[in-house]
C-alpha positions in Angstrom: 1.2 10.2 54.0 0.7 10.4 50.2 2.3 7.7 48.0 5.0 9.1 45.7 4.9 7.7 42.2 7.9 7.3 40.0 7.9 9.8 37.2 7.5 7.9 33.8 10.1 8.4 31.2 10.0 8.1 27.5 11.5 4.6 27.6 8.5 3.5 29.7 6.2 4.4 26.9 8.4 3.0 24.1 8.7 -0.4 25.8 4.9 -0.6 26.1 4.6 -0.2 22.3 7.2 -2.9 21.5 5.8 -5.7 23.6 5.3 -8.9 21.6 1.8 -9.0 20.0 0.2 -10.9 17.2 -0.3 -8.8 14.1 -4.0 -8.9 13.1 -4.5 -8.7 9.3 -7.8 -6.7 9.7 -6.1 -4.1 11.9 -3.1 -3.7 9.6 -5.5 -3.4 6.6 -7.4 -0.7 8.4 -4.2 1.2 9.0 -3.4 1.1 5.3 -6.8 2.3 4.0 -8.7 3.3 7.1 -8.1 7.1 7.0 -11.3 9.1 6.2 -9.8 10.9 3.2 -8.2 7.7 1.8 -11.5 6.0 1.8 -13.2 8.9 0.0 -10.5 9.0 -2.7 -10.6 5.3 -3.2 -14.4 5.5 -3.4 -14.3 7.9 -6.3 -11.4 6.1 -8.1 -13.5 2.9 -8.0 -15.9 4.7 -10.4 -13.2 5.7 -12.9 -9.7 7.2 -13.2 -9.6 10.9 -12.5 -7.3 13.8 -12.7 -6.2 15.7 -9.5 -8.7 18.6 -10.0 -11.6 16.2 -10.7 -10.9 14.5 -7.4 -10.6 17.9 -5.7 -14.1 18.9 -6.9 -15.9 15.7 -5.9 -14.1 14.6 -2.8 -16.3 16.1 -0.1 -14.4 19.4 0.6 -10.9 18.0 0.9 -8.2 20.7 0.4 -5.5 20.4 -2.2 -2.6 19.8 0.3 -4.5 16.9 2.0 -5.5 15.4 -1.3 -1.9 15.5 -2.6 -0.7 13.8 0.6 -3.3 11.1 0.4 -2.6 10.4 -3.3 1.2 10.2 -2.6 0.5 7.7 0.2 -1.8 5.6 -1.9 0.7 5.6 -4.7 3.5 4.5 -2.3 1.3 1.7 -1.1 0.6 0.6 -4.7 -3.1 1.0 -4.2 -3.3 3.9 -6.7 -1.4 4.2 -10.0 -0.2 7.7 -11.2 -0.2 7.9 -15.0 1.5 10.9 -16.6 0.1 11.4 -20.1 2.5 12.8 -22.7 0.4 15.7 -23.7 1.5 19.3 -23.3 0.8 20.5 -20.7 1.4 17.3 -18.8 -1.8 15.6 -17.6 -1.7 13.2 -14.6 -4.5 10.7 -14.1 -4.9 8.5 -11.0 -6.4 5.1 -11.2 -6.6 2.1 -8.9 -4.2 -0.8 -9.3 -5.2 -4.4 -9.1 -4.4 -4.2 -5.4 -6.7 -1.2 -5.2 -9.5 -2.9 -7.1 -9.6 -5.6 -4.5 -10.9 -3.0 -2.0 -14.2 -2.9 -4.1 -16.1 -5.5 -2.0 -15.0 -3.8 1.2 -16.4 -0.5 0.0 -19.6 -2.2 -1.0 -19.9 -3.7 2.4 -19.3 -0.3 4.0 -22.0 1.2 1.8 -24.5 -1.5 2.8 -23.7 -1.0 6.4 -24.0 2.8 6.1 -27.4 2.5 4.3 -28.6 0.4 7.2 -27.2 2.2 10.2 -26.6 5.9 9.1 -30.0 7.5 8.3 -29.8 9.5 5.1 -30.0 13.3 5.3 -28.3 13.4 8.7 -24.8 14.3 9.4 -22.6 11.6 10.9 -22.7 13.4 14.3 -26.5 13.6 14.3 -26.7 9.9 13.4 -24.4 9.1 16.3 -26.6 10.9 18.7 -29.6 9.0 17.6 -27.9 5.7 18.2 -27.3 6.5 21.9 
């Protein structure tokens, strides 16, 4: 006779997420800046402050809605500063805050790792297949 299992409810899943755990600073940091588009935007803002359309042109095919969402998130986390210049029409420039500038060594480490482990001229998917 087959064993009947109890059907799981939403409360079963919620309790699994709220169990006591130790917060890891590395994991929490990755949650703040670890999104693909966030890293790309931060990478270009490390070079210089930029306007929205400048970021849109250089940021690897990101669409305007996604870029807007990423910038709003980074501003809310105080990683990026939004400067409204008093010219007519209004010009908005985005620049890294001091908190954002502290990401520079992390990005340099990612670049070094990528130069070592991701062969140039290959897409990320092709490089992953080579590693297997």
